[in-house]
N, CA, C, O and the ligand as a Tripos MOL2 file, in Angstrom:
@<TRIPOS>MOLECULE
protein
  301   299    76     0     0
PROTEIN
NO_CHARGES

@<TRIPOS>ATOM
      1 N          36.6050  -40.5840   -2.6050 N.3       1 MET1
      2 CA         36.3850  -40.0870   -3.9660 C.3       1 MET1
      3 C          34.9000  -39.8640   -4.2150 C.2       1 MET1
      4 O          34.0750  -40.7050   -3.8600 O.2       1 MET1
      5 N          34.5650  -38.7480   -4.8180 N.am      2 THR2
      6 CA         33.1740  -38.4460   -5.1370 C.3       2 THR2
      7 C          32.8640  -38.9510   -6.5450 C.2       2 THR2
      8 O          33.7150  -38.9340   -7.4350 O.2       2 THR2
      9 N          31.6250  -39.3990   -6.7190 N.am      3 CYS3
     10 CA         31.1900  -39.9050   -8.0280 C.3       3 CYS3
     11 C          31.4360  -38.8550   -9.1230 C.2       3 CYS3
     12 O          31.0960  -37.6820   -8.9690 O.2       3 CYS3
     13 N          32.0260  -39.3040  -10.2140 N.am      4 LEU4
     14 CA         32.3180  -38.3840  -11.3220 C.3       4 LEU4
     15 C          31.0690  -38.0460  -12.1270 C.2       4 LEU4
     16 O          31.0310  -37.0410  -12.8370 O.2       4 LEU4
     17 N          30.0510  -38.8890  -12.0120 N.am      5 ASP5
     18 CA         28.8350  -38.6810  -12.8010 C.3       5 ASP5
     19 C          27.9250  -37.6440  -12.1660 C.2       5 ASP5
     20 O          27.5800  -36.6420  -12.7920 O.2       5 ASP5
     21 N          27.5370  -37.8900  -10.9140 N.am      6 CYS6
     22 CA         26.5550  -37.0140  -10.2760 C.3       6 CYS6
     23 C          27.2100  -36.0170   -9.3250 C.2       6 CYS6
     24 O          26.5750  -35.0490   -8.9060 O.2       6 CYS6
     25 N          28.4790  -36.2490   -8.9830 N.am      7 LYS7
     26 CA         29.2330  -35.3670   -8.0970 C.3       7 LYS7
     27 C          28.6420  -35.2830   -6.6830 C.2       7 LYS7
     28 O          28.9610  -34.3630   -5.9300 O.2       7 LYS7
     29 N          27.7810  -36.2460   -6.3250 N.am      8 HIS8
     30 CA         27.1670  -36.2350   -4.9980 C.3       8 HIS8
     31 C          27.4820  -37.4960   -4.2160 C.2       8 HIS8
     32 O          27.8380  -37.4400   -3.0380 O.2       8 HIS8
     33 N          27.3460  -38.6370   -4.8850 N.am      9 GLY9
     34 CA         27.4860  -39.9040   -4.1840 C.3       9 GLY9
     35 C          28.9390  -40.2410   -3.9090 C.2       9 GLY9
     36 O          29.8420  -39.8060   -4.6230 O.2       9 GLY9
     37 N          29.1450  -41.0270   -2.8570 N.am     10 ILE10
     38 CA         30.4630  -41.5880   -2.5880 C.3      10 ILE10
     39 C          30.3860  -43.0650   -2.9560 C.2      10 ILE10
     40 O          29.7290  -43.8300   -2.2500 O.2      10 ILE10
     41 N          31.0320  -43.4900   -4.0350 N.am     11 PRO11
     42 CA         30.9360  -44.8980   -4.4540 C.3      11 PRO11
     43 C          31.3710  -45.8560   -3.3550 C.2      11 PRO11
     44 O          32.3540  -45.6270   -2.6510 O.2      11 PRO11
     45 N          30.6060  -46.9410   -3.2310 N.am     12 GLU12
     46 CA         30.8650  -47.9630   -2.2240 C.3      12 GLU12
     47 C          31.1690  -49.2840   -2.8980 C.2      12 GLU12
     48 O          30.7770  -49.5100   -4.0430 O.2      12 GLU12
     49 N          31.8690  -50.1570   -2.1870 N.am     13 LYS13
     50 CA         32.1690  -51.4780   -2.7180 C.3      13 LYS13
     51 C          30.8970  -52.2490   -3.0070 C.2      13 LYS13
     52 O          29.9830  -52.2940   -2.1830 O.2      13 LYS13
     53 N          30.8440  -52.8540   -4.1800 N.am     14 GLY14
     54 CA         29.6900  -53.6560   -4.5130 C.3      14 GLY14
     55 C          29.9960  -54.5280   -5.7120 C.2      14 GLY14
     56 O          31.1470  -54.6780   -6.1200 O.2      14 GLY14
     57 N          28.9300  -55.1050   -6.2730 N.am     15 LYS15
     58 CA         29.1050  -55.9370   -7.4610 C.3      15 LYS15
     59 C          28.1540  -55.4670   -8.5370 C.2      15 LYS15
     60 O          27.0260  -55.0660   -8.2510 O.2      15 LYS15
     61 N          28.6060  -55.5160   -9.7630 N.am     16 VAL16
     62 CA         27.7760  -55.0510  -10.8740 C.3      16 VAL16
     63 C          27.7710  -56.0990  -11.9870 C.2      16 VAL16
     64 O          28.5830  -57.0240  -12.0110 O.2      16 VAL16
     65 N          26.8300  -55.9180  -12.8980 N.am     17 THR17
     66 CA         26.7870  -56.7230  -14.1100 C.3      17 THR17
     67 C          27.2550  -55.8450  -15.2610 C.2      17 THR17
     68 O          26.6960  -54.7770  -15.5090 O.2      17 THR17
     69 N          28.2680  -56.2990  -15.9480 N.am     18 VAL18
     70 CA         28.8130  -55.5450  -17.0790 C.3      18 VAL18
     71 C          28.3970  -56.2620  -18.3540 C.2      18 VAL18
     72 O          28.5500  -57.4790  -18.4550 O.2      18 VAL18
     73 N          27.8740  -55.5290  -19.3260 N.am     19 SER19
     74 CA         27.5520  -56.1810  -20.5890 C.3      19 SER19
     75 C          28.0300  -55.3300  -21.7520 C.2      19 SER19
     76 O          28.0490  -54.1010  -21.6760 O.2      19 SER19
     77 N          28.4090  -55.9900  -22.8090 N.am     20 PHE20
     78 CA         28.7880  -55.2750  -24.0140 C.3      20 PHE20
     79 C          28.5760  -56.1570  -25.2360 C.2      20 PHE20
     80 O          28.4920  -57.3820  -25.1420 O.2      20 PHE20
     81 N          28.4930  -55.5040  -26.3680 N.am     21 ASP21
     82 CA         28.3000  -56.2190  -27.6310 C.3      21 ASP21
     83 C          29.5830  -56.1600  -28.4390 C.2      21 ASP21
     84 O          30.2480  -55.1260  -28.5090 O.2      21 ASP21
     85 N          29.9150  -57.2770  -29.0390 N.am     22 LYS22
     86 CA         31.0830  -57.2940  -29.8940 C.3      22 LYS22
     87 C          30.8960  -58.3660  -30.9530 C.2      22 LYS22
     88 O          30.5570  -59.5060  -30.6350 O.2      22 LYS22
     89 N          31.1140  -58.0050  -32.2050 N.am     23 ASP23
     90 CA         31.0090  -58.9690  -33.3050 C.3      23 ASP23
     91 C          29.7230  -59.7980  -33.2140 C.2      23 ASP23
     92 O          29.7760  -61.0240  -33.3140 O.2      23 ASP23
     93 N          28.5820  -59.1530  -33.0260 N.am     24 ASN24
     94 CA         27.2840  -59.8320  -32.9520 C.3      24 ASN24
     95 C          27.1340  -60.7510  -31.7550 C.2      24 ASN24
     96 O          26.2100  -61.5630  -31.7170 O.2      24 ASN24
     97 N          27.9930  -60.6440  -30.8050 N.am     25 CYS25
     98 CA         27.8870  -61.4470  -29.5900 C.3      25 CYS25
     99 C          27.6320  -60.4940  -28.4220 C.2      25 CYS25
    100 O          28.3100  -59.4780  -28.2730 O.2      25 CYS25
    101 N          26.6480  -60.8380  -27.6040 N.am     26 THR26
    102 CA         26.4000  -60.0470  -26.4040 C.3      26 THR26
    103 C          27.0330  -60.7770  -25.2250 C.2      26 THR26
    104 O          26.7060  -61.9310  -24.9440 O.2      26 THR26
    105 N          27.9170  -60.1100  -24.5600 N.am     27 VAL27
    106 CA         28.6130  -60.7130  -23.4270 C.3      27 VAL27
    107 C          28.0980  -60.0610  -22.1490 C.2      27 VAL27
    108 O          28.1060  -58.8370  -22.0150 O.2      27 VAL27
    109 N          27.6530  -60.8910  -21.2170 N.am     28 VAL28
    110 CA         27.1690  -60.3960  -19.9290 C.3      28 VAL28
    111 C          28.0560  -61.0070  -18.8500 C.2      28 VAL28
    112 O          28.1700  -62.2280  -18.7450 O.2      28 VAL28
    113 N          28.6650  -60.1720  -18.0720 N.am     29 ILE29
    114 CA         29.5500  -60.6610  -17.0190 C.3      29 ILE29
    115 C          28.9930  -60.2150  -15.6750 C.2      29 ILE29
    116 O          28.8770  -59.0230  -15.3920 O.2      29 ILE29
    117 N          28.6510  -61.2090  -14.8550 N.am     30 LYS30
    118 CA         28.0130  -60.9180  -13.5670 C.3      30 LYS30
    119 C          29.0100  -60.9890  -12.4280 C.2      30 LYS30
    120 O          30.1050  -61.5360  -12.5630 O.2      30 LYS30
    121 N          28.6050  -60.4210  -11.3010 N.am     31 ASP31
    122 CA         29.4170  -60.4670  -10.0730 C.3      31 ASP31
    123 C          30.7770  -59.8000  -10.2440 C.2      31 ASP31
    124 O          31.7840  -60.2630   -9.7090 O.2      31 ASP31
    125 N          30.7850  -58.7170  -10.9900 N.am     32 VAL32
    126 CA         32.0390  -57.9910  -11.1790 C.3      32 VAL32
    127 C          32.2210  -57.0190  -10.0070 C.2      32 VAL32
    128 O          31.3810  -56.1460   -9.7900 O.2      32 VAL32
    129 N          33.3070  -57.1680   -9.2580 N.am     33 PRO33
    130 CA         33.5330  -56.2540   -8.1370 C.3      33 PRO33
    131 C          33.7910  -54.8430   -8.6520 C.2      33 PRO33
    132 O          34.5830  -54.6470   -9.5740 O.2      33 PRO33
    133 N          33.1290  -53.8760   -8.0630 N.am     34 ALA34
    134 CA         33.2580  -52.4940   -8.5250 C.3      34 ALA34
    135 C          32.9240  -51.5570   -7.3830 C.2      34 ALA34
    136 O          32.3990  -51.9710   -6.3490 O.2      34 ALA34
    137 N          33.2360  -50.2940   -7.5870 N.am     35 MET35
    138 CA         32.7880  -49.2550   -6.6730 C.3      35 MET35
    139 C          31.5160  -48.6800   -7.2870 C.2      35 MET35
    140 O          31.5250  -48.2160   -8.4270 O.2      35 MET35
    141 N          30.4170  -48.7120   -6.5230 N.am     36 VAL36
    142 CA         29.1210  -48.3290   -7.0710 C.3      36 VAL36
    143 C          28.6040  -47.0800   -6.3670 C.2      36 VAL36
    144 O          28.6210  -47.0070   -5.1380 O.2      36 VAL36
    145 N          28.1440  -46.0960   -7.1400 N.am     37 CYS37
    146 CA         27.5860  -44.8840   -6.5620 C.3      37 CYS37
    147 C          26.1620  -45.1460   -6.0790 C.2      37 CYS37
    148 O          25.3160  -45.5720   -6.8660 O.2      37 CYS37
    149 N          25.8780  -44.8960   -4.7850 N.am     38 PRO38
    150 CA         24.5390  -45.1560   -4.2500 C.3      38 PRO38
    151 C          23.5170  -44.1320   -4.7330 C.2      38 PRO38
    152 O          22.3140  -44.3540   -4.5910 O.2      38 PRO38
    153 N          23.9620  -43.0390   -5.2890 N.am     39 VAL39
    154 CA         23.0330  -41.9940   -5.7390 C.3      39 VAL39
    155 C          22.5700  -42.2440   -7.1730 C.2      39 VAL39
    156 O          21.3690  -42.2950   -7.4370 O.2      39 VAL39
    157 N          23.5140  -42.3980   -8.0940 N.am     40 CYS40
    158 CA         23.1240  -42.4990   -9.5100 C.3      40 CYS40
    159 C          23.3880  -43.8720  -10.1100 C.2      40 CYS40
    160 O          22.9610  -44.1470  -11.2310 O.2      40 CYS40
    161 N          24.0910  -44.7440   -9.3730 N.am     41 GLY41
    162 CA         24.2980  -46.0970   -9.8850 C.3      41 GLY41
    163 C          25.4890  -46.2460  -10.8200 C.2      41 GLY41
    164 O          25.7290  -47.3370  -11.3380 O.2      41 GLY41
    165 N          26.2290  -45.1860  -11.0410 N.am     42 ALA42
    166 CA         27.4370  -45.3060  -11.8660 C.3      42 ALA42
    167 C          28.4200  -46.2340  -11.1730 C.2      42 ALA42
    168 O          28.4740  -46.2860   -9.9440 O.2      42 ALA42
    169 N          29.1980  -46.9680  -11.9630 N.am     43 TYR43
    170 CA         30.1650  -47.8410  -11.3100 C.3      43 TYR43
    171 C          31.5540  -47.6430  -11.9020 C.2      43 TYR43
    172 O          31.7270  -47.2020  -13.0380 O.2      43 TYR43
    173 N          32.5250  -47.9870  -11.0820 N.am     44 TYR44
    174 CA         33.9240  -47.7890  -11.4460 C.3      44 TYR44
    175 C          34.6730  -49.0830  -11.2240 C.2      44 TYR44
    176 O          34.6590  -49.6520  -10.1320 O.2      44 TYR44
    177 N          35.3410  -49.5480  -12.2990 N.am     45 LEU45
    178 CA         36.1200  -50.7820  -12.2170 C.3      45 LEU45
    179 C          37.5910  -50.4250  -12.0840 C.2      45 LEU45
    180 O          38.0570  -49.4660  -12.6990 O.2      45 LEU45
    181 N          38.3170  -51.1840  -11.2910 N.am     46 ASP46
    182 CA         39.7500  -50.8940  -11.2580 C.3      46 ASP46
    183 C          40.4260  -51.5500  -12.4610 C.2      46 ASP46
    184 O          39.8180  -52.3460  -13.1770 O.2      46 ASP46
    185 N          41.6820  -51.2030  -12.6650 N.am     47 GLU47
    186 CA         42.3700  -51.5950  -13.8840 C.3      47 GLU47
    187 C          42.4680  -53.1090  -14.0530 C.2      47 GLU47
    188 O          42.2590  -53.6310  -15.1470 O.2      47 GLU47
    189 N          42.7860  -53.8070  -12.9680 N.am     48 ALA48
    190 CA         42.9370  -55.2620  -13.0340 C.3      48 ALA48
    191 C          41.6110  -55.9210  -13.3960 C.2      48 ALA48
    192 O          41.5780  -56.8740  -14.1740 O.2      48 ALA48
    193 N          40.5100  -55.4070  -12.8270 N.am     49 ILE49
    194 CA         39.1860  -55.9630  -13.1060 C.3      49 ILE49
    195 C          38.7870  -55.6820  -14.5570 C.2      49 ILE49
    196 O          38.2220  -56.5420  -15.2330 O.2      49 ILE49
    197 N          39.0850  -54.4770  -15.0210 N.am     50 THR50
    198 CA         38.7780  -54.1340  -16.4080 C.3      50 THR50
    199 C          39.4820  -55.0970  -17.3630 C.2      50 THR50
    200 O          38.8960  -55.5560  -18.3430 O.2      50 THR50
    201 N          40.7350  -55.3910  -17.0670 N.am     51 GLU51
    202 CA         41.4910  -56.3160  -17.9080 C.3      51 GLU51
    203 C          40.8600  -57.6930  -17.9200 C.2      51 GLU51
    204 O          40.7300  -58.3270  -18.9670 O.2      51 GLU51
    205 N          40.4670  -58.1490  -16.7280 N.am     52 LYS52
    206 CA         39.8470  -59.4670  -16.5790 C.3      52 LYS52
    207 C          38.5390  -59.5280  -17.3710 C.2      52 LYS52
    208 O          38.2530  -60.5190  -18.0440 O.2      52 LYS52
    209 N          37.7540  -58.4590  -17.2790 N.am     53 VAL53
    210 CA         36.4710  -58.3940  -17.9790 C.3      53 VAL53
    211 C          36.6940  -58.4620  -19.4940 C.2      53 VAL53
    212 O          35.9830  -59.1770  -20.2010 O.2      53 VAL53
    213 N          37.6780  -57.7190  -19.9800 N.am     54 LEU54
    214 CA         37.9580  -57.7240  -21.4150 C.3      54 LEU54
    215 C          38.4510  -59.0880  -21.8860 C.2      54 LEU54
    216 O          38.0950  -59.5650  -22.9640 O.2      54 LEU54
    217 N          39.2760  -59.6950  -21.0490 N.am     55 GLU55
    218 CA         39.8320  -61.0080  -21.3690 C.3      55 GLU55
    219 C          38.7080  -62.0460  -21.4820 C.2      55 GLU55
    220 O          38.6460  -62.8130  -22.4430 O.2      55 GLU55
    221 N          37.8240  -62.0500  -20.4790 N.am     56 LEU56
    222 CA         36.6900  -62.9830  -20.4950 C.3      56 LEU56
    223 C          35.7720  -62.6890  -21.6670 C.2      56 LEU56
    224 O          35.2580  -63.6030  -22.3120 O.2      56 LEU56
    225 N          35.5690  -61.4010  -21.9380 N.am     57 GLY57
    226 CA         34.6980  -60.9970  -23.0410 C.3      57 GLY57
    227 C          35.2320  -61.4660  -24.3690 C.2      57 GLY57
    228 O          34.4830  -61.9990  -25.1880 O.2      57 GLY57
    229 N          36.5100  -61.2780  -24.5950 N.am     58 ASN58
    230 CA         37.1110  -61.6960  -25.8580 C.3      58 ASN58
    231 C          37.0630  -63.2070  -26.0240 C.2      58 ASN58
    232 O          36.8310  -63.7100  -27.1240 O.2      58 ASN58
    233 N          37.2820  -63.9280  -24.9320 N.am     59 ALA59
    234 CA         37.2170  -65.3870  -24.9800 C.3      59 ALA59
    235 C          35.7940  -65.8350  -25.3080 C.2      59 ALA59
    236 O          35.5920  -66.7970  -26.0490 O.2      59 ALA59
    237 N          34.8050  -65.1250  -24.7460 N.am     60 ALA60
    238 CA         33.4020  -65.4760  -24.9820 C.3      60 ALA60
    239 C          33.0230  -65.2450  -26.4370 C.2      60 ALA60
    240 O          32.3070  -66.0510  -27.0300 O.2      60 ALA60
    241 N          33.5020  -64.1480  -27.0120 N.am     61 VAL61
    242 CA         33.1940  -63.8400  -28.4130 C.3      61 VAL61
    243 C          33.7080  -64.9500  -29.3220 C.2      61 VAL61
    244 O          33.0720  -65.2880  -30.3200 O.2      61 VAL61
    245 N          34.8610  -65.5130  -28.9710 N.am     62 LYS62
    246 CA         35.4740  -66.5640  -29.7980 C.3      62 LYS62
    247 C          34.6740  -67.8610  -29.7950 C.2      62 LYS62
    248 O          34.8430  -68.6850  -30.6940 O.2      62 LYS62
    249 N          33.8030  -68.0620  -28.8010 N.am     63 THR63
    250 CA         33.0050  -69.2830  -28.7880 C.3      63 THR63
    251 C          31.9530  -69.2570  -29.8780 C.2      63 THR63
    252 O          31.4160  -70.3000  -30.2520 O.2      63 THR63
    253 N          31.6480  -68.0430  -30.4050 N.am     64 GLY64
    254 CA         30.7270  -67.9230  -31.5270 C.3      64 GLY64
    255 C          29.2630  -67.9220  -31.1460 C.2      64 GLY64
    256 O          28.4050  -67.8870  -32.0280 O.2      64 GLY64
    257 N          28.9470  -67.9610  -29.8510 N.am     65 SER65
    258 CA         27.5320  -67.9350  -29.5020 C.3      65 SER65
    259 C          27.0330  -66.4990  -29.4690 C.2      65 SER65
    260 O          27.8200  -65.5570  -29.3850 O.2      65 SER65
    261 N          25.7010  -66.3420  -29.5380 N.am     66 GLU66
    262 CA         25.1240  -65.0000  -29.6140 C.3      66 GLU66
    263 C          25.1460  -64.3050  -28.2680 C.2      66 GLU66
    264 O          25.3690  -63.0990  -28.1750 O.2      66 GLU66
    265 N          24.9080  -65.0910  -27.2240 N.am     67 VAL67
    266 CA         24.8790  -64.5150  -25.8830 C.3      67 VAL67
    267 C          25.7240  -65.3870  -24.9630 C.2      67 VAL67
    268 O          25.5640  -66.6070  -24.9190 O.2      67 VAL67
    269 N          26.6010  -64.7560  -24.2500 N.am     68 GLU68
    270 CA         27.4110  -65.4690  -23.2660 C.3      68 GLU68
    271 C          27.2150  -64.8010  -21.9170 C.2      68 GLU68
    272 O          27.4110  -63.5930  -21.7810 O.2      68 GLU68
    273 N          26.8270  -65.5860  -20.9180 N.am     69 VAL69
    274 CA         26.6870  -65.0440  -19.5710 C.3      69 VAL69
    275 C          27.7800  -65.6810  -18.7100 C.2      69 VAL69
    276 O          27.8880  -66.9040  -18.6100 O.2      69 VAL69
    277 N          28.5640  -64.8370  -18.1080 N.am     70 ILE70
    278 CA         29.7130  -65.3180  -17.3550 C.3      70 ILE70
    279 C          29.6160  -64.8040  -15.9210 C.2      70 ILE70
    280 O          29.2700  -63.6460  -15.6890 O.2      70 ILE70
    281 N          29.9210  -65.6700  -14.9710 N.am     71 HIS71
    282 CA         30.0520  -65.2030  -13.5930 C.3      71 HIS71
    283 C          31.5350  -65.0210  -13.3080 C.2      71 HIS71
    284 O          32.3280  -65.9550  -13.4290 O.2      71 HIS71
    285 N          31.8820  -63.8430  -12.9400 N.am     72 LEU72
    286 CA         33.3000  -63.5880  -12.6590 C.3      72 LEU72
    287 C          33.6830  -64.2950  -11.3700 C.2      72 LEU72
    288 O          33.0380  -64.1340  -10.3340 O.2      72 LEU72
    289 N          34.7420  -65.0790  -11.4580 N.am     73 GLN73
    290 CA         35.2510  -65.7540  -10.2710 C.3      73 GLN73
    291 C          36.2620  -64.8460   -9.6070 C.2      73 GLN73
    292 O          37.2210  -64.4060  -10.2410 O.2      73 GLN73
    293 N          36.0590  -64.5720   -8.3620 N.am     74 ALA74
    294 CA         37.0150  -63.7380   -7.6440 C.3      74 ALA74
    295 C          38.3470  -64.4730   -7.5660 C.2      74 ALA74
    296 O          38.3890  -65.6500   -7.2070 O.2      74 ALA74
    297 N          39.4080  -63.8010   -7.8930 N.am     75 ALA75
    298 CA         40.7180  -64.4380   -7.9210 C.3      75 ALA75
    299 C          41.2050  -64.7520   -6.5140 C.2      75 ALA75
    300 O          42.2980  -65.2930   -6.3450 O.2      75 ALA75
    301 ZN         26.8420  -40.8570   -8.7840 Zn       76 ZN76
@<TRIPOS>BOND
     1     1     2 1
     2     2     3 1
     3     3     4 2
     4     3     5 am
     5     5     6 1
     6     6     7 1
     7     7     8 2
     8     7     9 am
     9     9    10 1
    10    10    11 1
    11    11    12 2
    12    11    13 am
    13    13    14 1
    14    14    15 1
    15    15    16 2
    16    15    17 am
    17    17    18 1
    18    18    19 1
    19    19    20 2
    20    19    21 am
    21    21    22 1
    22    22    23 1
    23    23    24 2
    24    23    25 am
    25    25    26 1
    26    26    27 1
    27    27    28 2
    28    27    29 am
    29    29    30 1
    30    30    31 1
    31    31    32 2
    32    31    33 am
    33    33    34 1
    34    34    35 1
    35    35    36 2
    36    35    37 am
    37    37    38 1
    38    38    39 1
    39    39    40 2
    40    39    41 am
    41    41    42 1
    42    42    43 1
    43    43    44 2
    44    43    45 am
    45    45    46 1
    46    46    47 1
    47    47    48 2
    48    47    49 am
    49    49    50 1
    50    50    51 1
    51    51    52 2
    52    51    53 am
    53    53    54 1
    54    54    55 1
    55    55    56 2
    56    55    57 am
    57    57    58 1
    58    58    59 1
    59    59    60 2
    60    59    61 am
    61    61    62 1
    62    62    63 1
    63    63    64 2
    64    63    65 am
    65    65    66 1
    66    66    67 1
    67    67    68 2
    68    67    69 am
    69    69    70 1
    70    70    71 1
    71    71    72 2
    72    71    73 am
    73    73    74 1
    74    74    75 1
    75    75    76 2
    76    75    77 am
    77    77    78 1
    78    78    79 1
    79    79    80 2
    80    79    81 am
    81    81    82 1
    82    82    83 1
    83    83    84 2
    84    83    85 am
    85    85    86 1
    86    86    87 1
    87    87    88 2
    88    87    89 am
    89    89    90 1
    90    90    91 1
    91    91    92 2
    92    91    93 am
    93    93    94 1
    94    94    95 1
    95    95    96 2
    96    95    97 am
    97    97    98 1
    98    98    99 1
    99    99   100 2
   100    99   101 am
   101   101   102 1
   102   102   103 1
   103   103   104 2
   104   103   105 am
   105   105   106 1
   106   106   107 1
   107   107   108 2
   108   107   109 am
   109   109   110 1
   110   110   111 1
   111   111   112 2
   112   111   113 am
   113   113   114 1
   114   114   115 1
   115   115   116 2
   116   115   117 am
   117   117   118 1
   118   118   119 1
   119   119   120 2
   120   119   121 am
   121   121   122 1
   122   122   123 1
   123   123   124 2
   124   123   125 am
   125   125   126 1
   126   126   127 1
   127   127   128 2
   128   127   129 am
   129   129   130 1
   130   130   131 1
   131   131   132 2
   132   131   133 am
   133   133   134 1
   134   134   135 1
   135   135   136 2
   136   135   137 am
   137   137   138 1
   138   138   139 1
   139   139   140 2
   140   139   141 am
   141   141   142 1
   142   142   143 1
   143   143   144 2
   144   143   145 am
   145   145   146 1
   146   146   147 1
   147   147   148 2
   148   147   149 am
   149   149   150 1
   150   150   151 1
   151   151   152 2
   152   151   153 am
   153   153   154 1
   154   154   155 1
   155   155   156 2
   156   155   157 am
   157   157   158 1
   158   158   159 1
   159   159   160 2
   160   159   161 am
   161   161   162 1
   162   162   163 1
   163   163   164 2
   164   163   165 am
   165   165   166 1
   166   166   167 1
   167   167   168 2
   168   167   169 am
   169   169   170 1
   170   170   171 1
   171   171   172 2
   172   171   173 am
   173   173   174 1
   174   174   175 1
   175   175   176 2
   176   175   177 am
   177   177   178 1
   178   178   179 1
   179   179   180 2
   180   179   181 am
   181   181   182 1
   182   182   183 1
   183   183   184 2
   184   183   185 am
   185   185   186 1
   186   186   187 1
   187   187   188 2
   188   187   189 am
   189   189   190 1
   190   190   191 1
   191   191   192 2
   192   191   193 am
   193   193   194 1
   194   194   195 1
   195   195   196 2
   196   195   197 am
   197   197   198 1
   198   198   199 1
   199   199   200 2
   200   199   201 am
   201   201   202 1
   202   202   203 1
   203   203   204 2
   204   203   205 am
   205   205   206 1
   206   206   207 1
   207   207   208 2
   208   207   209 am
   209   209   210 1
   210   210   211 1
   211   211   212 2
   212   211   213 am
   213   213   214 1
   214   214   215 1
   215   215   216 2
   216   215   217 am
   217   217   218 1
   218   218   219 1
   219   219   220 2
   220   219   221 am
   221   221   222 1
   222   222   223 1
   223   223   224 2
   224   223   225 am
   225   225   226 1
   226   226   227 1
   227   227   228 2
   228   227   229 am
   229   229   230 1
   230   230   231 1
   231   231   232 2
   232   231   233 am
   233   233   234 1
   234   234   235 1
   235   235   236 2
   236   235   237 am
   237   237   238 1
   238   238   239 1
   239   239   240 2
   240   239   241 am
   241   241   242 1
   242   242   243 1
   243   243   244 2
   244   243   245 am
   245   245   246 1
   246   246   247 1
   247   247   248 2
   248   247   249 am
   249   249   250 1
   250   250   251 1
   251   251   252 2
   252   251   253 am
   253   253   254 1
   254   254   255 1
   255   255   256 2
   256   255   257 am
   257   257   258 1
   258   258   259 1
   259   259   260 2
   260   259   261 am
   261   261   262 1
   262   262   263 1
   263   263   264 2
   264   263   265 am
   265   265   266 1
   266   266   267 1
   267   267   268 2
   268   267   269 am
   269   269   270 1
   270   270   271 1
   271   271   272 2
   272   271   273 am
   273   273   274 1
   274   274   275 1
   275   275   276 2
   276   275   277 am
   277   277   278 1
   278   278   279 1
   279   279   280 2
   280   279   281 am
   281   281   282 1
   282   282   283 1
   283   283   284 2
   284   283   285 am
   285   285   286 1
   286   286   287 1
   287   287   288 2
   288   287   289 am
   289   289   290 1
   290   290   291 1
   291   291   292 2
   292   291   293 am
   293   293   294 1
   294   294   295 1
   295   295   296 2
   296   295   297 am
   297   297   298 1
   298   298   299 1
   299   299   300 2
@<TRIPOS>SUBSTRUCTURE
     1 MET1         2 RESIDUE 1 A MET
     2 THR2         6 RESIDUE 1 A THR
     3 CYS3        10 RESIDUE 1 A CYS
     4 LEU4        14 RESIDUE 1 A LEU
     5 ASP5        18 RESIDUE 1 A ASP
     6 CYS6        22 RESIDUE 1 A CYS
     7 LYS7        26 RESIDUE 1 A LYS
     8 HIS8        30 RESIDUE 1 A HIS
     9 GLY9        34 RESIDUE 1 A GLY
    10 ILE10       38 RESIDUE 1 A ILE
    11 PRO11       42 RESIDUE 1 A PRO
    12 GLU12       46 RESIDUE 1 A GLU
    13 LYS13       50 RESIDUE 1 A LYS
    14 GLY14       54 RESIDUE 1 A GLY
    15 LYS15       58 RESIDUE 1 A LYS
    16 VAL16       62 RESIDUE 1 A VAL
    17 THR17       66 RESIDUE 1 A THR
    18 VAL18       70 RESIDUE 1 A VAL
    19 SER19       74 RESIDUE 1 A SER
    20 PHE20       78 RESIDUE 1 A PHE
    21 ASP21       82 RESIDUE 1 A ASP
    22 LYS22       86 RESIDUE 1 A LYS
    23 ASP23       90 RESIDUE 1 A ASP
    24 ASN24       94 RESIDUE 1 A ASN
    25 CYS25       98 RESIDUE 1 A CYS
    26 THR26      102 RESIDUE 1 A THR
    27 VAL27      106 RESIDUE 1 A VAL
    28 VAL28      110 RESIDUE 1 A VAL
    29 ILE29      114 RESIDUE 1 A ILE
    30 LYS30      118 RESIDUE 1 A LYS
    31 ASP31      122 RESIDUE 1 A ASP
    32 VAL32      126 RESIDUE 1 A VAL
    33 PRO33      130 RESIDUE 1 A PRO
    34 ALA34      134 RESIDUE 1 A ALA
    35 MET35      138 RESIDUE 1 A MET
    36 VAL36      142 RESIDUE 1 A VAL
    37 CYS37      146 RESIDUE 1 A CYS
    38 PRO38      150 RESIDUE 1 A PRO
    39 VAL39      154 RESIDUE 1 A VAL
    40 CYS40      158 RESIDUE 1 A CYS
    41 GLY41      162 RESIDUE 1 A GLY
    42 ALA42      166 RESIDUE 1 A ALA
    43 TYR43      170 RESIDUE 1 A TYR
    44 TYR44      174 RESIDUE 1 A TYR
    45 LEU45      178 RESIDUE 1 A LEU
    46 ASP46      182 RESIDUE 1 A ASP
    47 GLU47      186 RESIDUE 1 A GLU
    48 ALA48      190 RESIDUE 1 A ALA
    49 ILE49      194 RESIDUE 1 A ILE
    50 THR50      198 RESIDUE 1 A THR
    51 GLU51      202 RESIDUE 1 A GLU
    52 LYS52      206 RESIDUE 1 A LYS
    53 VAL53      210 RESIDUE 1 A VAL
    54 LEU54      214 RESIDUE 1 A LEU
    55 GLU55      218 RESIDUE 1 A GLU
    56 LEU56      222 RESIDUE 1 A LEU
    57 GLY57      226 RESIDUE 1 A GLY
    58 ASN58      230 RESIDUE 1 A ASN
    59 ALA59      234 RESIDUE 1 A ALA
    60 ALA60      238 RESIDUE 1 A ALA
    61 VAL61      242 RESIDUE 1 A VAL
    62 LYS62      246 RESIDUE 1 A LYS
    63 THR63      250 RESIDUE 1 A THR
    64 GLY64      254 RESIDUE 1 A GLY
    65 SER65      258 RESIDUE 1 A SER
    66 GLU66      262 RESIDUE 1 A GLU
    67 VAL67      266 RESIDUE 1 A VAL
    68 GLU68      270 RESIDUE 1 A GLU
    69 VAL69      274 RESIDUE 1 A VAL
    70 ILE70      278 RESIDUE 1 A ILE
    71 HIS71      282 RESIDUE 1 A HIS
    72 LEU72      286 RESIDUE 1 A LEU
    73 GLN73      290 RESIDUE 1 A GLN
    74 ALA74      294 RESIDUE 1 A ALA
    75 ALA75      298 RESIDUE 1 A ALA
    76 ZN76       301 GROUP 0 **** ****
């Protein structure tokens, strides 16, 4: 599969840091397995990983802290 962003790179297996803001909480999730484009750095998460990231993110928001840094544990 060719990168959808730059249309040049072939994404390779790697790990990325995903972060997002929700309800005044910044959630940072590290060591997320993804396909990463070596040309532009765009990354692609598969469906199961996306679900896991959202699940962890929502749980982190509920703790009420401003910043949550999570290391994703490989299942
Ligand atoms: Zn790319």
